[in-house]
C-alpha positions as CSV (number, residue, x, y, z in Angstrom):
1,X,-10.9,13.7,8.2
2,X,-10.3,12.2,4.7
3,X,-13.2,12.7,2.3
4,X,-13.4,10.3,-0.6
5,X,-16.0,11.0,-3.2
6,X,-17.1,8.8,-6.1
7,X,-19.5,10.1,-8.7
8,X,-21.4,7.9,-11.2
9,X,-23.3,8.7,-14.3
10,X,-26.1,6.3,-15.2
11,X,-24.6,3.7,-12.8
12,X,-21.1,3.9,-14.3
13,X,-18.1,5.4,-12.6
14,X,-17.4,8.9,-13.7
15,X,-15.0,10.6,-11.3
16,X,-13.2,10.2,-8.0
17,X,-11.6,12.6,-5.5
18,X,-9.9,12.3,-2.2
19,X,-8.8,15.1,0.1
20,X,-8.0,15.8,3.7
21,X,-6.0,14.1,6.5
22,X,-7.2,11.4,8.9
23,X,-5.3,12.9,11.9
24,X,-5.2,9.4,13.4
25,X,-1.6,9.9,14.3
26,X,1.4,12.2,13.5
27,X,2.5,12.6,10.0
28,X,4.6,9.7,8.8
29,X,2.9,7.4,11.4
30,X,-0.8,7.8,10.3
31,X,-1.8,4.3,9.2
32,X,-5.2,5.4,7.9
33,X,-3.7,8.1,5.6
34,X,-1.1,5.5,4.4
35,X,-3.8,2.9,3.7
36,X,-6.1,5.3,1.9
37,X,-3.2,6.8,-0.1
38,X,-2.0,3.3,-1.2
39,X,-5.5,2.2,-2.2
40,X,-6.2,5.3,-4.2
41,X,-2.9,5.8,-5.9
42,X,-2.6,2.1,-6.7
43,X,-6.1,2.2,-8.3
44,X,-5.2,5.2,-10.5
45,X,-1.9,3.6,-11.6
46,X,-3.7,0.3,-12.2
47,X,-6.3,1.9,-14.4
48,X,-3.6,3.7,-16.3
49,X,-1.3,0.7,-16.8
50,X,-3.7,-2.3,-16.9
51,X,-6.7,-1.1,-18.8
52,X,-7.5,0.7,-22.1
53,X,-9.4,3.4,-20.2
54,X,-8.2,7.0,-20.1
55,X,-8.4,9.1,-16.9
56,X,-7.3,12.6,-16.4
57,X,-6.5,14.0,-13.0
58,X,-4.3,15.6,-10.5
59,X,-2.5,14.7,-7.3
60,X,-1.7,18.3,-6.2
61,X,-3.1,18.5,-2.7
62,X,-6.3,16.7,-3.7
63,X,-6.2,13.5,-5.6
64,X,-8.8,13.4,-8.3
65,X,-9.5,11.9,-11.6
66,X,-12.2,11.6,-14.2
67,X,-12.8,9.0,-16.8
68,X,-12.6,10.5,-20.3
69,X,-15.1,7.9,-21.6
70,X,-17.4,5.3,-20.0
71,X,-15.1,2.9,-18.1
72,X,-14.7,-0.7,-19.2
73,X,-15.1,-3.8,-17.1
74,X,-11.5,-3.8,-15.9
75,X,-11.6,-0.2,-14.7
76,X,-15.0,-0.9,-13.1
77,X,-13.5,-3.9,-11.2
78,X,-10.5,-1.8,-10.0
79,X,-12.9,0.9,-8.8
80,X,-15.0,-1.7,-7.0
81,X,-11.9,-3.1,-5.4
82,X,-10.7,0.3,-4.2
83,X,-14.1,1.1,-2.7
84,X,-14.1,-2.3,-0.9
85,X,-10.8,-1.4,0.6
86,X,-11.8,2.1,1.6
87,X,-15.0,0.7,3.2
88,X,-13.0,-1.8,5.1
89,X,-10.7,1.0,6.4
90,X,-13.8,3.1,7.4
91,X,-15.4,0.1,9.2
92,X,-12.2,-0.8,11.1
93,X,-11.3,2.7,12.2
94,X,-14.7,4.5,12.2
95,X,-16.4,7.5,10.7
96,X,-14.1,10.0,12.5
97,X,-11.3,9.5,10.0
98,X,-12.7,8.6,6.7
99,X,-15.9,9.7,5.0
100,X,-16.9,7.9,1.8
101,X,-19.5,9.5,-0.5
102,X,-20.9,7.8,-3.5
103,X,-23.3,9.9,-5.6
104,X,-25.1,9.8,-8.9
105,X,-24.7,12.9,-11.0
């Protein structure tokens, strides 16, 4: 199962992590892993290239990033969009493959 975790501080995005495997199909054919990876990696790249926000993170086994400062409106919108996509994947394929956790810290 893939676990995607979003943390917020005072209602603003603070960090994101994603780990695990959906095990929906064999490696290279797992459409859930592909969809989640594309949403997550595209969001990190978009925040980096299309906003003035700084994130620091890693993609070594576990994809994770943290905003260095409170994110601006563009980064908030990109995060909202990623979560919308992840929620759609979870709804379509079920809770056995993707767990989405959103928590206030």
